[in-house]
N, C-alpha and C positions, 0 to 999 in steps of 0.2 A: 716437882715440876708443876707449873701453873696450868690449870685446865679451865677453859671457859665453857660453861654450859648454857645454851640459849634455848629456851622452851617456854611457850606461852602457857603451858599447863602447870599450875602450882604443884599438883600431885606428882607429875613427872619430874619436875625440878627437885622436889624434896627427896624423891626416891633416888634420883641420880646423884644428888648431893651426898646422901647417906652412903651409898656404896662406893663411890669414887674417892670420898674422903677416907674410907676404910682401906682403899688401895694405896693411899699415901699421896694423893694429889692435893695441891693447894687450889681449891675450887673458887671460881668467881662466877656469880649468877647473873643472867640477863633474862628479862621477862619477854622480850621480843627482839626482832631483828635489828630495829633501830638502836636499841640500847647495846646490843652486841656489837654493832658497827662503831658505836661511840667508844666502847671499851678498847676495841682493836685499834683505834687511832691513838691511843695514849702511849706514852713512853713505856717501855718494858712490858708491852702487851703480851698476853698468853700466846704461846706458839702451838698449843694443842687445843683444839676446838671441837666440841660435841654440839652439833647444830641441828635443831629441828627444821624440817623443810617448810611446814605450814605454820607461818607465824604472822601476826598483824604488823602493820606499818612497814615492815620490810621482811620478805620471806627468806628462807635459807639460801636460795639460789641467788638472790640479789645480794646477800651478804658476801657470798663466795666471789661474785663478780667485782664487788668493791674491793675486797681483800686483794685479789689478783691484780687489779689495776693499780693499787697503791704500792704493792711490792711484788713486781712480777719475777724478780730474780731469786727472792728468798722468802716465799709466802709461808704462812703457818700451815700446819697439817690439819685438815678438816675432815672430820667424820660426820657424815650426813645421816641423821635419823629420819626415816620416812615410812609411811604406810603404803607408799607406792611401790609396786613390784613389776610393773611393765617395763620391758627392755628399753623402750624409748625414754621413759622417765629416768631410768638409771643412767642411760648414756647422756641425757641432758645434764643431770646433776654432776657427773664426773667431767664432762666437757666444760662446765662453767667454773671449775676450780676445786671441787671436792676431791679429796684423795681416796676416800673409801665411803661406803654406805652400809647401813644396817637397817634391815626392815623391822617395823614394829608389828606386833610385840617382840621384844628381843630377849635373847637369853643372856643373863648377866655374865656367865662365863665367857660367852663369845664377845661381849662388849669389852671385858677385861683384856682379853687377848688382842683385840683390834687396837684398843688404846695403847697397849704395850708396843705394838708394831709402830704406831705413830711416834710414841716417845723415843723408841730406838732410832728411827729415821731422823728425828729432830736432833738428837744427841750426835748422830754421825754427821749431819749437816753442819752443826755448830763447830765440831772438830775440823771438818773440811774447810769451813770458812776461816777459822783461825790459822790453819796451815797455809792457805792461800794468801792470807794477809801478811803472815810472816815471810813467805817466799817473795811477795811483791816488795816487802821492806828490804829484804836482803838483796834483791835485784837492783834496787834503785839507791840504796844507802851504803855508806862506807862502814864496814864492820867494826872498825876501831873507834871512829869518832862519832858515828851515828848521823852524820850530815850527808847530803846528796853525794853519790860517788861521781867519777869522771863522766861516765856515760849519761847520767841523769842530769847533771848541770849543763853538759853540752846540748842535750836534747831540750832543755829549758830555754836556752838562749834564743833560738829563732822564734819561739812563741813569745818571748818578752820583746824581741825586736818588732814583731808584727803588732803586739799590744800597744807599744808606745807610738807606732806609726798611726794606728787607728785613732788614738787619743791625742795625737800631736804632742806627745811628751818627749822627754829625753831619757835615755838609758845610758848609764855609765858601766863599763866592765873593768873590773879590777883583778890583776894578778898579784897575789900576795905570797911572799916566800920567807920562811923563817931564816934569819941570819945565822950563818955558821952552825947550821943543824948537824952537819957531819961531824963536828967537833964534839957535840953532845953525845952522839952515838958512840964515837971513838973513845971518849973519856969515861963515860958512865954506862955504856951498854944500850942495846936496843930496847930493853924492857923500860929503862928510864926514859929513853927517847919517845917511847909510845905514850908514857904518862905526860910528857911535855906536850906532845901533840894533842892529847885529850884536853889538857888544861888550856892550851892556846885556842882550841876550838871554842871552848866555853866563853873565853874572854872576847873572842870575835863576835859570837852570837849576842853577847851582852851589849856590844857597840852598835849592832845593826838593828834596823826597824823590822817590825813584823812582816812587811812585804818585801824585804830584801831577800835574796837567794844566796846561800852559801854552800859551796861544794868543794870536796877535796879533789883537786886536779891531778895530783900525783905526788907521792912522797911527802915532802914538807911544803908543798905548793897548794895554794887555795885559789879558786876562782869565785869572784863575788859579783853579783848583778844588782846594781842599785839604781832604781829610777830616780830621776831628778836632774837639775841643772848641774853642769860640770863643777861649778864653784861649790854648790851644796854638797855634792858627792865627795869632793876633795876633803871636805871637813869630816865626813863620815870616816874616810880612810886615815885621816890624822887622828881621829879618836881611837881607831883600832890600833895604831902605833902606840899611842899614849897609854892605853889600857894594858897593853901587852908589856910594855917596858916599865910600867909604874912600879912593879915589885917582882922580885925573883920568883921563880916557881919552886916550890918545895916538894922534893920527891925523896922519900926514904932517908930524911934527915939531911939531904943535900940541897943546898940553895943555889939555884941555877938562874942567872940573869939572862933574859931572853928578849930579843928584839925582832922586828918584822919589817920588811921593805914591801912597798906597794907601788905597782905601776897601773895608772888609771887612764882610760881613754873613753870619750863619749861615742856612742854609735851615731853615725851620720848616714841619713837615708840616701842623700846624693852621692856620697863617696863610697860607702860600703855596699849599699844596695843589696842587703840580705847576704853579704859575703862574710860568713863567719870566720874564715881563715884570715882574712886581712884584718879584721877587728881584733882577733886574739893576738895576731902577730904584733899589732901596734901596742896592745897592752903589755906584751911581753918585752918589746923594746923599752917601753917606759920603766918596767921593772928592772931591767939591766941598767938603765941610767941611774935608778935609785940605788942600786947596788954599788955602781961605780963611783957615785958621789958620796959614799960613806956609810950607806945603810941606815936603817931605822928611820926611814923617811918615805914621803909620798911624792912621786913624779907624775904630773898630769901631761898627757901628750894629746894635743889636738889633732884631728884629721887634717890632712893637706892634699 
């Protein structure tokens, strides 16, 4: 684990470097608080810090304050070295962001144990953050395809509606449904059907722009949010249909031709007025028209 040691005394730095390297730390040195703060602003900065209180340019307390201000939710673990032993000083150091303190002169065995405590806490926090990130991903993304799930894409819709209102832009909403997907499941099984869903998702993503949003609305149906004029958005959905139908999907030696139908409608501030239900219903009507008209096509339905 990386350990930042900040101390203006060269003798102290060399001593701390020698013993902490022996304990297995990857040590980074700073001669004063300003240099320590500069290091802590870099990418992949150390999460374990051994910080002297009394330093030129920027003392240990100032470094603590800067660190907490920069990353209040997940700050590094700071062990403050100080010759101050008064209760008020200790309270000040801990209240400014230090996690622990050690009085000078210190016992090396005690320092080792306190650093181990910090290391364990950092490792626990790292695991917790990774778990929370994974849970957040699972809560908002479809487990099979990795795109936004129904709840997340629906939650994104009013935000996109408000965003285009503020910027006086246009937003198109597309309902896209894989044609005859039930036949694929019935003829080849649901595992093959899952692989088809995954590949179609990839093809749809390749047809969309970075700022478009794609979500699995349910089963073989997708909801797509595309900012831009109705005519321009229609071309995006045409591209989706073309990319998907261009070549069969190969699964376990089986070649499966697949097409998709899309119903698209622009959001109208005057008509829809933040009414998500009417907007989705209109896109759904356009999708059914595309299905009834022979599938593998885009139907654009204007608000009336």
